[in-house]
HTML snippet that shows the backbone in 3Dmol.js (N, CA, C, O; Angstrom):
<script src="https://3Dmol.org/build/3Dmol-min.js"></script>
<div id="view" style="width:600px;height:400px;position:relative"></div>
<script>
const pdb = `
ATOM      1  N   MET A   1       0.899  -1.271   0.012  1.00  0.00           N
ATOM      2  CA  MET A   1      -0.025   0.004  -0.035  1.00  0.00           C
ATOM      3  C   MET A   1       0.868   1.240  -0.207  1.00  0.00           C
ATOM      4  O   MET A   1       2.094   1.143  -0.149  1.00  0.00           O
ATOM      5  N   ARG A   2       0.260   2.361  -0.410  1.00  0.00           N
ATOM      6  CA  ARG A   2       1.032   3.762  -0.403  1.00  0.00           C
ATOM      7  C   ARG A   2       0.239   4.221   0.614  1.00  0.00           C
ATOM      8  O   ARG A   2      -0.914   3.947   0.948  1.00  0.00           O
ATOM      9  N   PHE A   3       1.433   5.303   1.238  1.00  0.00           N
ATOM     10  CA  PHE A   3       0.840   6.152   2.233  1.00  0.00           C
ATOM     11  C   PHE A   3       1.556   7.515   2.097  1.00  0.00           C
ATOM     12  O   PHE A   3       2.774   7.672   2.011  1.00  0.00           O
ATOM     13  N   GLU A   4       0.606   8.472   2.092  1.00  0.00           N
ATOM     14  CA  GLU A   4       1.442   9.949   2.060  1.00  0.00           C
ATOM     15  C   GLU A   4       1.739  10.472   3.412  1.00  0.00           C
ATOM     16  O   GLU A   4       0.718  10.679   4.067  1.00  0.00           O
ATOM     17  N   ALA A   5       2.830  10.737   4.003  1.00  0.00           N
ATOM     18  CA  ALA A   5       3.040  11.226   5.455  1.00  0.00           C
ATOM     19  C   ALA A   5       3.518  12.618   5.087  1.00  0.00           C
ATOM     20  O   ALA A   5       4.167  12.989   4.109  1.00  0.00           O
ATOM     21  N   GLN A   6       2.975  13.374   6.240  1.00  0.00           N
ATOM     22  CA  GLN A   6       3.063  14.798   6.487  1.00  0.00           C
ATOM     23  C   GLN A   6       3.821  14.849   7.719  1.00  0.00           C
ATOM     24  O   GLN A   6       3.381  14.402   8.779  1.00  0.00           O
ATOM     25  N   VAL A   7       5.006  15.414   7.583  1.00  0.00           N
ATOM     26  CA  VAL A   7       5.697  15.705   8.738  1.00  0.00           C
ATOM     27  C   VAL A   7       5.994  17.225   9.197  1.00  0.00           C
ATOM     28  O   VAL A   7       6.548  17.976   8.393  1.00  0.00           O
ATOM     29  N   GLU A   8       5.672  17.633  10.333  1.00  0.00           N
ATOM     30  CA  GLU A   8       5.693  19.178  10.707  1.00  0.00           C
ATOM     31  C   GLU A   8       6.738  19.206  11.837  1.00  0.00           C
ATOM     32  O   GLU A   8       6.645  18.681  12.946  1.00  0.00           O
ATOM     33  N   VAL A   9       8.025  20.122  11.189  1.00  0.00           N
ATOM     34  CA  VAL A   9       9.139  20.167  12.227  1.00  0.00           C
ATOM     35  C   VAL A   9       9.191  21.823  12.846  1.00  0.00           C
ATOM     36  O   VAL A   9       9.256  22.877  12.213  1.00  0.00           O
ATOM     37  N   THR A  10       9.135  21.584  14.300  1.00  0.00           N
ATOM     38  CA  THR A  10       9.320  22.965  14.894  1.00  0.00           C
ATOM     39  C   THR A  10      10.310  23.116  15.581  1.00  0.00           C
ATOM     40  O   THR A  10      11.060  22.142  15.637  1.00  0.00           O
ATOM     41  N   HIS A  11      10.652  24.204  16.262  1.00  0.00           N
ATOM     42  CA  HIS A  11      11.565  24.381  17.176  1.00  0.00           C
ATOM     43  C   HIS A  11      11.075  23.931  18.557  1.00  0.00           C
ATOM     44  O   HIS A  11       9.884  23.877  18.862  1.00  0.00           O
ATOM     45  N   LEU A  12      12.198  23.580  19.447  1.00  0.00           N
ATOM     46  CA  LEU A  12      11.587  22.979  20.824  1.00  0.00           C
ATOM     47  C   LEU A  12      11.522  24.347  21.485  1.00  0.00           C
ATOM     48  O   LEU A  12      12.110  25.314  21.000  1.00  0.00           O
ATOM     49  N   PRO A  13      10.671  24.428  22.796  1.00  0.00           N
ATOM     50  CA  PRO A  13      10.454  25.492  23.455  1.00  0.00           C
ATOM     51  C   PRO A  13      11.825  26.290  24.091  1.00  0.00           C
ATOM     52  O   PRO A  13      12.463  25.615  24.899  1.00  0.00           O
ATOM     53  N   GLY A  14      12.175  27.227  23.895  1.00  0.00           N
ATOM     54  CA  GLY A  14      13.529  27.827  24.429  1.00  0.00           C
ATOM     55  C   GLY A  14      14.453  27.869  23.516  1.00  0.00           C
ATOM     56  O   GLY A  14      15.535  28.381  23.804  1.00  0.00           O
ATOM     57  N   VAL A  15      14.252  27.408  22.389  1.00  0.00           N
ATOM     58  CA  VAL A  15      15.177  27.486  21.044  1.00  0.00           C
ATOM     59  C   VAL A  15      14.993  28.845  20.593  1.00  0.00           C
ATOM     60  O   VAL A  15      13.931  29.454  20.462  1.00  0.00           O
ATOM     61  N   LEU A  16      16.255  29.263  20.358  1.00  0.00           N
ATOM     62  CA  LEU A  16      16.029  30.634  19.564  1.00  0.00           C
ATOM     63  C   LEU A  16      15.710  30.388  18.034  1.00  0.00           C
ATOM     64  O   LEU A  16      16.291  29.459  17.474  1.00  0.00           O
ATOM     65  N   ASP A  17      14.888  31.109  17.387  1.00  0.00           N
ATOM     66  CA  ASP A  17      14.142  31.190  16.242  1.00  0.00           C
ATOM     67  C   ASP A  17      14.410  32.344  15.342  1.00  0.00           C
ATOM     68  O   ASP A  17      13.488  33.050  14.933  1.00  0.00           O
ATOM     69  N   PRO A  18      15.717  32.560  15.009  1.00  0.00           N
ATOM     70  CA  PRO A  18      16.114  34.100  14.250  1.00  0.00           C
ATOM     71  C   PRO A  18      14.997  34.156  13.163  1.00  0.00           C
ATOM     72  O   PRO A  18      14.319  35.183  13.164  1.00  0.00           O
ATOM     73  N   GLN A  19      14.673  33.084  12.125  1.00  0.00           N
ATOM     74  CA  GLN A  19      13.915  33.539  11.292  1.00  0.00           C
ATOM     75  C   GLN A  19      12.384  33.931  11.845  1.00  0.00           C
ATOM     76  O   GLN A  19      11.750  34.801  11.248  1.00  0.00           O
ATOM     77  N   GLY A  20      11.944  33.405  12.749  1.00  0.00           N
ATOM     78  CA  GLY A  20      10.984  33.753  13.440  1.00  0.00           C
ATOM     79  C   GLY A  20      10.704  35.209  13.744  1.00  0.00           C
ATOM     80  O   GLY A  20       9.789  35.971  13.431  1.00  0.00           O
ATOM     81  N   ALA A  21      12.099  35.364  14.653  1.00  0.00           N
ATOM     82  CA  ALA A  21      11.923  36.705  14.960  1.00  0.00           C
ATOM     83  C   ALA A  21      12.185  38.016  14.105  1.00  0.00           C
ATOM     84  O   ALA A  21      11.898  39.173  14.412  1.00  0.00           O
ATOM     85  N   THR A  22      12.776  37.565  13.006  1.00  0.00           N
ATOM     86  CA  THR A  22      12.868  38.596  11.924  1.00  0.00           C
ATOM     87  C   THR A  22      11.469  38.738  11.343  1.00  0.00           C
ATOM     88  O   THR A  22      11.062  39.899  11.323  1.00  0.00           O
ATOM     89  N   VAL A  23      10.788  37.972  10.949  1.00  0.00           N
ATOM     90  CA  VAL A  23       9.377  37.908  10.504  1.00  0.00           C
ATOM     91  C   VAL A  23       8.394  38.795  11.640  1.00  0.00           C
ATOM     92  O   VAL A  23       7.632  39.705  11.315  1.00  0.00           O
ATOM     93  N   GLU A  24       8.584  38.361  12.848  1.00  0.00           N
ATOM     94  CA  GLU A  24       7.898  39.085  13.818  1.00  0.00           C
ATOM     95  C   GLU A  24       8.228  40.727  13.828  1.00  0.00           C
ATOM     96  O   GLU A  24       7.390  41.591  14.087  1.00  0.00           O
ATOM     97  N   ARG A  25       9.558  40.957  13.508  1.00  0.00           N
ATOM     98  CA  ARG A  25       9.563  42.479  13.638  1.00  0.00           C
ATOM     99  C   ARG A  25       9.299  43.251  12.507  1.00  0.00           C
ATOM    100  O   ARG A  25       9.345  44.481  12.500  1.00  0.00           O
ATOM    101  N   ALA A  26       8.951  42.367  11.305  1.00  0.00           N
ATOM    102  CA  ALA A  26       8.747  43.124   9.893  1.00  0.00           C
ATOM    103  C   ALA A  26       7.182  43.242   9.883  1.00  0.00           C
ATOM    104  O   ALA A  26       6.667  44.225   9.349  1.00  0.00           O
ATOM    105  N   LEU A  27       6.534  42.418  10.369  1.00  0.00           N
ATOM    106  CA  LEU A  27       4.966  42.321  10.468  1.00  0.00           C
ATOM    107  C   LEU A  27       4.459  43.770  10.709  1.00  0.00           C
ATOM    108  O   LEU A  27       3.621  44.203   9.918  1.00  0.00           O
ATOM    109  N   PRO A  28       4.905  44.594  11.768  1.00  0.00           N
ATOM    110  CA  PRO A  28       4.066  45.864  12.032  1.00  0.00           C
ATOM    111  C   PRO A  28       4.272  46.675  10.997  1.00  0.00           C
ATOM    112  O   PRO A  28       3.353  47.417  10.650  1.00  0.00           O
ATOM    113  N   ALA A  29       5.526  46.691  10.301  1.00  0.00           N
ATOM    114  CA  ALA A  29       5.838  47.561   9.148  1.00  0.00           C
ATOM    115  C   ALA A  29       4.798  47.341   8.092  1.00  0.00           C
ATOM    116  O   ALA A  29       4.604  48.299   7.344  1.00  0.00           O
ATOM    117  N   LEU A  30       4.006  46.122   7.870  1.00  0.00           N
ATOM    118  CA  LEU A  30       3.172  45.962   7.028  1.00  0.00           C
ATOM    119  C   LEU A  30       1.924  46.139   7.714  1.00  0.00           C
ATOM    120  O   LEU A  30       0.995  45.519   7.197  1.00  0.00           O
ATOM    121  N   GLY A  31       1.683  46.719   8.591  1.00  0.00           N
ATOM    122  CA  GLY A  31       0.214  47.035   9.404  1.00  0.00           C
ATOM    123  C   GLY A  31      -0.249  45.980  10.425  1.00  0.00           C
ATOM    124  O   GLY A  31      -1.195  46.247  11.166  1.00  0.00           O
ATOM    125  N   TYR A  32       0.495  44.570  10.507  1.00  0.00           N
ATOM    126  CA  TYR A  32       0.260  43.626  11.211  1.00  0.00           C
ATOM    127  C   TYR A  32       0.776  43.743  12.780  1.00  0.00           C
ATOM    128  O   TYR A  32       1.596  42.946  13.236  1.00  0.00           O
ATOM    129  N   THR A  33       0.214  44.810  13.546  1.00  0.00           N
ATOM    130  CA  THR A  33       0.823  45.045  14.995  1.00  0.00           C
ATOM    131  C   THR A  33      -0.049  44.247  15.987  1.00  0.00           C
ATOM    132  O   THR A  33       0.038  44.488  17.191  1.00  0.00           O
ATOM    133  N   ASN A  34      -0.834  43.362  15.544  1.00  0.00           N
ATOM    134  CA  ASN A  34      -1.400  42.441  16.554  1.00  0.00           C
ATOM    135  C   ASN A  34      -0.639  41.033  16.578  1.00  0.00           C
ATOM    136  O   ASN A  34      -1.247  40.164  17.203  1.00  0.00           O
ATOM    137  N   VAL A  35       0.293  40.739  16.145  1.00  0.00           N
ATOM    138  CA  VAL A  35       0.948  39.421  15.885  1.00  0.00           C
ATOM    139  C   VAL A  35       2.044  39.351  16.691  1.00  0.00           C
ATOM    140  O   VAL A  35       2.822  40.304  16.731  1.00  0.00           O
ATOM    141  N   SER A  36       2.250  38.228  17.431  1.00  0.00           N
ATOM    142  CA  SER A  36       3.463  38.155  18.384  1.00  0.00           C
ATOM    143  C   SER A  36       3.773  36.427  18.662  1.00  0.00           C
ATOM    144  O   SER A  36       2.948  35.528  18.500  1.00  0.00           O
ATOM    145  N   CYS A  37       4.988  36.298  19.053  1.00  0.00           N
ATOM    146  CA  CYS A  37       5.232  34.788  18.909  1.00  0.00           C
ATOM    147  C   CYS A  37       5.560  34.008  17.646  1.00  0.00           C
ATOM    148  O   CYS A  37       5.632  32.799  17.866  1.00  0.00           O
ATOM    149  N   VAL A  38       5.729  34.280  16.677  1.00  0.00           N
ATOM    150  CA  VAL A  38       6.151  34.048  15.455  1.00  0.00           C
ATOM    151  C   VAL A  38       7.205  33.019  15.290  1.00  0.00           C
ATOM    152  O   VAL A  38       8.335  33.471  15.473  1.00  0.00           O
ATOM    153  N   ARG A  39       7.145  31.746  14.990  1.00  0.00           N
ATOM    154  CA  ARG A  39       7.822  30.646  14.982  1.00  0.00           C
ATOM    155  C   ARG A  39       7.586  29.771  13.586  1.00  0.00           C
ATOM    156  O   ARG A  39       6.530  29.320  13.142  1.00  0.00           O
ATOM    157  N   ILE A  40       8.904  29.689  13.060  1.00  0.00           N
ATOM    158  CA  ILE A  40       8.945  29.138  11.681  1.00  0.00           C
ATOM    159  C   ILE A  40       9.465  27.808  11.546  1.00  0.00           C
ATOM    160  O   ILE A  40      10.583  27.661  12.039  1.00  0.00           O
ATOM    161  N   GLY A  41       8.950  26.804  11.010  1.00  0.00           N
ATOM    162  CA  GLY A  41       9.419  25.475  11.119  1.00  0.00           C
ATOM    163  C   GLY A  41       9.402  25.027   9.702  1.00  0.00           C
ATOM    164  O   GLY A  41       9.523  25.885   8.827  1.00  0.00           O
ATOM    165  N   LYS A  42       9.255  23.683   9.359  1.00  0.00           N
ATOM    166  CA  LYS A  42       9.062  23.186   7.958  1.00  0.00           C
ATOM    167  C   LYS A  42       8.212  21.942   7.999  1.00  0.00           C
ATOM    168  O   LYS A  42       8.075  21.098   8.884  1.00  0.00           O
ATOM    169  N   SER A  43       7.595  22.075   6.607  1.00  0.00           N
ATOM    170  CA  SER A  43       6.779  20.948   6.403  1.00  0.00           C
ATOM    171  C   SER A  43       7.318  20.047   5.231  1.00  0.00           C
ATOM    172  O   SER A  43       7.696  20.502   4.152  1.00  0.00           O
ATOM    173  N   ILE A  44       7.306  18.515   5.620  1.00  0.00           N
ATOM    174  CA  ILE A  44       7.669  17.826   4.629  1.00  0.00           C
ATOM    175  C   ILE A  44       6.612  16.761   4.058  1.00  0.00           C
ATOM    176  O   ILE A  44       5.859  16.236   4.878  1.00  0.00           O
ATOM    177  N   ARG A  45       6.530  16.481   2.981  1.00  0.00           N
ATOM    178  CA  ARG A  45       5.534  15.452   2.741  1.00  0.00           C
ATOM    179  C   ARG A  45       6.167  14.541   1.790  1.00  0.00           C
ATOM    180  O   ARG A  45       6.945  14.910   0.910  1.00  0.00           O
ATOM    181  N   LEU A  46       5.832  13.437   1.985  1.00  0.00           N
ATOM    182  CA  LEU A  46       6.426  12.429   1.167  1.00  0.00           C
ATOM    183  C   LEU A  46       5.455  11.001   1.026  1.00  0.00           C
ATOM    184  O   LEU A  46       4.485  10.762   1.745  1.00  0.00           O
ATOM    185  N   VAL A  47       5.847  10.326   0.176  1.00  0.00           N
ATOM    186  CA  VAL A  47       5.028   8.939  -0.291  1.00  0.00           C
ATOM    187  C   VAL A  47       5.777   7.619   0.256  1.00  0.00           C
ATOM    188  O   VAL A  47       6.929   7.320  -0.056  1.00  0.00           O
ATOM    189  N   VAL A  48       5.067   6.983   0.994  1.00  0.00           N
ATOM    190  CA  VAL A  48       5.924   5.721   1.456  1.00  0.00           C
ATOM    191  C   VAL A  48       5.396   4.525   1.114  1.00  0.00           C
ATOM    192  O   VAL A  48       4.189   4.516   1.359  1.00  0.00           O
ATOM    193  N   ASP A  49       5.823   3.421   0.610  1.00  0.00           N
ATOM    194  CA  ASP A  49       5.170   2.147   0.202  1.00  0.00           C
ATOM    195  C   ASP A  49       5.412   1.256   1.736  1.00  0.00           C
ATOM    196  O   ASP A  49       6.496   1.167   2.313  1.00  0.00           O
ATOM    197  N   ALA A  50       4.357   0.764   2.111  1.00  0.00           N
ATOM    198  CA  ALA A  50       4.608   0.004   3.270  1.00  0.00           C
ATOM    199  C   ALA A  50       3.198  -1.029   3.458  1.00  0.00           C
ATOM    200  O   ALA A  50       2.174  -0.819   2.807  1.00  0.00           O
ATOM    201  N   PRO A  51       3.302  -1.967   4.277  1.00  0.00           N
ATOM    202  CA  PRO A  51       2.497  -2.998   4.535  1.00  0.00           C
ATOM    203  C   PRO A  51       0.970  -2.404   5.010  1.00  0.00           C
ATOM    204  O   PRO A  51      -0.120  -2.822   4.619  1.00  0.00           O
ATOM    205  N   ASP A  52       1.229  -1.307   5.967  1.00  0.00           N
ATOM    206  CA  ASP A  52       0.196  -0.680   6.722  1.00  0.00           C
ATOM    207  C   ASP A  52       0.518   0.766   7.086  1.00  0.00           C
ATOM    208  O   ASP A  52       1.486   1.392   6.654  1.00  0.00           O
ATOM    209  N   ALA A  53      -0.397   1.220   7.922  1.00  0.00           N
ATOM    210  CA  ALA A  53      -0.163   2.724   8.326  1.00  0.00           C
ATOM    211  C   ALA A  53       0.849   2.595   9.414  1.00  0.00           C
ATOM    212  O   ALA A  53       1.909   3.221   9.400  1.00  0.00           O
ATOM    213  N   GLU A  54       0.499   1.777  10.347  1.00  0.00           N
ATOM    214  CA  GLU A  54       1.712   1.764  11.438  1.00  0.00           C
ATOM    215  C   GLU A  54       3.208   1.431  10.915  1.00  0.00           C
ATOM    216  O   GLU A  54       4.203   1.970  11.401  1.00  0.00           O
ATOM    217  N   ALA A  55       3.249   0.540   9.934  1.00  0.00           N
ATOM    218  CA  ALA A  55       4.682   0.621   9.396  1.00  0.00           C
ATOM    219  C   ALA A  55       5.224   1.801   8.740  1.00  0.00           C
ATOM    220  O   ALA A  55       6.387   2.165   8.911  1.00  0.00           O
ATOM    221  N   ALA A  56       4.187   2.546   7.808  1.00  0.00           N
ATOM    222  CA  ALA A  56       4.608   3.789   7.257  1.00  0.00           C
ATOM    223  C   ALA A  56       5.021   4.757   8.302  1.00  0.00           C
ATOM    224  O   ALA A  56       6.101   5.339   8.200  1.00  0.00           O
ATOM    225  N   ALA A  57       4.211   4.963   9.313  1.00  0.00           N
ATOM    226  CA  ALA A  57       4.447   5.785  10.461  1.00  0.00           C
ATOM    227  C   ALA A  57       5.788   5.688  11.138  1.00  0.00           C
ATOM    228  O   ALA A  57       6.515   6.662  11.336  1.00  0.00           O
ATOM    229  N   ALA A  58       6.150   4.086  11.578  1.00  0.00           N
ATOM    230  CA  ALA A  58       7.457   4.011  12.078  1.00  0.00           C
ATOM    231  C   ALA A  58       8.684   4.231  11.195  1.00  0.00           C
ATOM    232  O   ALA A  58       9.749   4.612  11.681  1.00  0.00           O
ATOM    233  N   GLN A  59       8.495   3.944   9.650  1.00  0.00           N
ATOM    234  CA  GLN A  59       9.377   4.279   8.968  1.00  0.00           C
ATOM    235  C   GLN A  59       9.788   5.814   9.055  1.00  0.00           C
ATOM    236  O   GLN A  59      10.939   6.218   9.220  1.00  0.00           O
ATOM    237  N   VAL A  60       8.734   6.540   8.927  1.00  0.00           N
ATOM    238  CA  VAL A  60       8.841   7.904   8.759  1.00  0.00           C
ATOM    239  C   VAL A  60       9.449   8.635  10.150  1.00  0.00           C
ATOM    240  O   VAL A  60      10.202   9.609  10.155  1.00  0.00           O
ATOM    241  N   ASP A  61       9.014   8.032  11.142  1.00  0.00           N
ATOM    242  CA  ASP A  61       9.496   8.422  12.588  1.00  0.00           C
ATOM    243  C   ASP A  61      10.763   8.044  12.641  1.00  0.00           C
ATOM    244  O   ASP A  61      11.471   8.771  13.337  1.00  0.00           O
ATOM    245  N   GLU A  62      11.348   7.026  12.066  1.00  0.00           N
ATOM    246  CA  GLU A  62      12.828   6.767  12.131  1.00  0.00           C
ATOM    247  C   GLU A  62      13.595   7.703  10.973  1.00  0.00           C
ATOM    248  O   GLU A  62      14.778   7.938  11.217  1.00  0.00           O
ATOM    249  N   MET A  63      13.178   8.126  10.037  1.00  0.00           N
ATOM    250  CA  MET A  63      13.691   9.054   9.173  1.00  0.00           C
ATOM    251  C   MET A  63      13.926  10.467   9.737  1.00  0.00           C
ATOM    252  O   MET A  63      14.924  11.156   9.527  1.00  0.00           O
ATOM    253  N   CYS A  64      12.785  10.817  10.534  1.00  0.00           N
ATOM    254  CA  CYS A  64      12.918  12.138  11.303  1.00  0.00           C
ATOM    255  C   CYS A  64      13.973  12.102  12.368  1.00  0.00           C
ATOM    256  O   CYS A  64      14.754  13.037  12.546  1.00  0.00           O
ATOM    257  N   HIS A  65      13.972  10.899  13.129  1.00  0.00           N
ATOM    258  CA  HIS A  65      15.190  10.960  14.011  1.00  0.00           C
ATOM    259  C   HIS A  65      16.567  10.679  13.408  1.00  0.00           C
ATOM    260  O   HIS A  65      17.513  10.833  14.181  1.00  0.00           O
ATOM    261  N   ARG A  66      16.825  10.312  12.219  1.00  0.00           N
ATOM    262  CA  ARG A  66      18.140   9.811  11.726  1.00  0.00           C
ATOM    263  C   ARG A  66      18.250  11.214  10.730  1.00  0.00           C
ATOM    264  O   ARG A  66      19.365  11.733  10.783  1.00  0.00           O
ATOM    265  N   LEU A  67      17.327  11.856   9.893  1.00  0.00           N
ATOM    266  CA  LEU A  67      17.842  12.722   9.120  1.00  0.00           C
ATOM    267  C   LEU A  67      16.796  14.178   9.002  1.00  0.00           C
ATOM    268  O   LEU A  67      17.258  15.319   9.002  1.00  0.00           O
ATOM    269  N   LEU A  68      15.483  13.887   8.917  1.00  0.00           N
ATOM    270  CA  LEU A  68      14.705  15.092   8.842  1.00  0.00           C
ATOM    271  C   LEU A  68      14.524  16.135   9.883  1.00  0.00           C
ATOM    272  O   LEU A  68      14.113  17.258   9.592  1.00  0.00           O
ATOM    273  N   ALA A  69      14.804  15.803  11.005  1.00  0.00           N
ATOM    274  CA  ALA A  69      14.751  16.662  12.298  1.00  0.00           C
ATOM    275  C   ALA A  69      16.062  16.663  13.022  1.00  0.00           C
ATOM    276  O   ALA A  69      16.855  15.763  12.746  1.00  0.00           O
ATOM    277  N   ASN A  70      16.364  17.501  13.854  1.00  0.00           N
ATOM    278  CA  ASN A  70      17.315  17.445  14.624  1.00  0.00           C
ATOM    279  C   ASN A  70      16.734  17.401  16.133  1.00  0.00           C
ATOM    280  O   ASN A  70      16.178  18.362  16.665  1.00  0.00           O
ATOM    281  N   PRO A  71      16.912  16.335  16.649  1.00  0.00           N
ATOM    282  CA  PRO A  71      16.099  16.010  17.953  1.00  0.00           C
ATOM    283  C   PRO A  71      16.607  17.045  19.171  1.00  0.00           C
ATOM    284  O   PRO A  71      15.928  17.295  20.167  1.00  0.00           O
ATOM    285  N   VAL A  72      17.980  17.614  18.886  1.00  0.00           N
ATOM    286  CA  VAL A  72      18.313  18.350  20.193  1.00  0.00           C
ATOM    287  C   VAL A  72      17.685  19.611  20.276  1.00  0.00           C
ATOM    288  O   VAL A  72      17.391  20.185  21.325  1.00  0.00           O
ATOM    289  N   ILE A  73      17.445  20.113  18.864  1.00  0.00           N
ATOM    290  CA  ILE A  73      16.541  21.583  19.146  1.00  0.00           C
ATOM    291  C   ILE A  73      15.202  21.658  18.247  1.00  0.00           C
ATOM    292  O   ILE A  73      14.544  22.689  18.109  1.00  0.00           O
ATOM    293  N   GLU A  74      14.890  20.387  17.643  1.00  0.00           N
ATOM    294  CA  GLU A  74      13.465  20.232  16.985  1.00  0.00           C
ATOM    295  C   GLU A  74      12.584  19.015  17.471  1.00  0.00           C
ATOM    296  O   GLU A  74      12.994  17.923  17.864  1.00  0.00           O
ATOM    297  N   ALA A  75      11.366  19.424  17.362  1.00  0.00           N
ATOM    298  CA  ALA A  75      10.365  18.476  17.848  1.00  0.00           C
ATOM    299  C   ALA A  75       9.753  18.364  16.374  1.00  0.00           C
ATOM    300  O   ALA A  75       9.932  19.210  15.498  1.00  0.00           O
ATOM    301  N   PHE A  76       8.912  17.048  16.214  1.00  0.00           N
ATOM    302  CA  PHE A  76       8.189  16.731  15.028  1.00  0.00           C
ATOM    303  C   PHE A  76       6.613  15.777  15.152  1.00  0.00           C
ATOM    304  O   PHE A  76       6.266  14.919  15.963  1.00  0.00           O
ATOM    305  N   THR A  77       6.169  16.158  14.402  1.00  0.00           N
ATOM    306  CA  THR A  77       4.894  15.329  14.549  1.00  0.00           C
ATOM    307  C   THR A  77       4.746  14.534  13.098  1.00  0.00           C
ATOM    308  O   THR A  77       5.154  15.090  12.079  1.00  0.00           O
ATOM    309  N   VAL A  78       4.193  13.312  13.045  1.00  0.00           N
ATOM    310  CA  VAL A  78       4.140  12.763  11.841  1.00  0.00           C
ATOM    311  C   VAL A  78       2.278  12.145  11.521  1.00  0.00           C
ATOM    312  O   VAL A  78       1.661  11.418  12.299  1.00  0.00           O
ATOM    313  N   GLU A  79       1.814  12.615  10.384  1.00  0.00           N
ATOM    314  CA  GLU A  79       0.761  12.095  10.051  1.00  0.00           C
ATOM    315  C   GLU A  79       0.742  11.329   8.909  1.00  0.00           C
ATOM    316  O   GLU A  79       1.356  11.701   7.908  1.00  0.00           O
ATOM    317  N   VAL A  80      -0.006  10.107   8.938  1.00  0.00           N
ATOM    318  CA  VAL A  80      -0.065   9.163   7.857  1.00  0.00           C
ATOM    319  C   VAL A  80      -1.411   8.789   7.256  1.00  0.00           C
ATOM    320  O   VAL A  80      -2.298   8.217   7.890  1.00  0.00           O
ATOM    321  N   VAL A  81      -1.498   9.183   5.899  1.00  0.00           N
ATOM    322  CA  VAL A  81      -2.890   8.742   5.579  1.00  0.00           C
ATOM    323  C   VAL A  81      -2.749   7.992   4.144  1.00  0.00           C
ATOM    324  O   VAL A  81      -1.980   8.396   3.271  1.00  0.00           O
ATOM    325  N   ALA A  82      -3.528   6.928   4.013  1.00  0.00           N
ATOM    326  CA  ALA A  82      -3.632   6.019   3.009  1.00  0.00           C
ATOM    327  C   ALA A  82      -3.998   6.719   1.739  1.00  0.00           C
ATOM    328  O   ALA A  82      -4.932   7.521   1.744  1.00  0.00           O
ATOM    329  N   LEU A  83      -3.289   6.453   0.602  1.00  0.00           N
ATOM    330  CA  LEU A  83      -3.630   6.903  -0.629  1.00  0.00           C
ATOM    331  C   LEU A  83      -4.360   5.944  -1.491  1.00  0.00           C
ATOM    332  O   LEU A  83      -4.184   4.726  -1.522  1.00  0.00           O
ATOM    333  N   GLN A  84      -5.297   6.721  -2.268  1.00  0.00           N
ATOM    334  CA  GLN A  84      -6.083   5.678  -2.932  1.00  0.00           C
ATOM    335  C   GLN A  84      -5.490   5.060  -4.300  1.00  0.00           C
ATOM    336  O   GLN A  84      -5.123   5.812  -5.203  1.00  0.00           O
ATOM    337  N   GLU A  85      -5.424   3.858  -4.396  1.00  0.00           N
ATOM    338  CA  GLU A  85      -4.961   3.011  -5.444  1.00  0.00           C
ATOM    339  C   GLU A  85      -5.683   3.609  -6.732  1.00  0.00           C
ATOM    340  O   GLU A  85      -6.869   3.932  -6.681  1.00  0.00           O
ATOM    341  N   ALA A  86      -4.899   3.747  -7.924  1.00  0.00           N
ATOM    342  CA  ALA A  86      -5.749   4.187  -9.127  1.00  0.00           C
ATOM    343  C   ALA A  86      -5.896   2.989  -9.988  1.00  0.00           C
ATOM    344  O   ALA A  86      -6.539   3.056 -11.035  1.00  0.00           O
TER     345      ALA A  86
END
`;
const viewer = $3Dmol.createViewer("view");
viewer.addModel(pdb, "pdb");
viewer.setStyle({}, {cartoon: {color: "spectrum"}});
viewer.zoomTo();
viewer.render();
</script>
């Protein structure tokens, strides 16, 4: 079976986010004075062939620990959805 996995990677609380801070400082100049606590992460989507959703999720979780996220400074969530066969 084929599964689409969506991974959301964010900074851990307390870790500096210079990109988010830059955006937060720039927004008031564009008229958005009511925005605070801007954090920027990354979204990764991939398709995995696996026997079931649990196996796909486990494989993507391993990918995150080994390559897609830095567990020292980042947290991640994984969502797996079965794709319709054509």
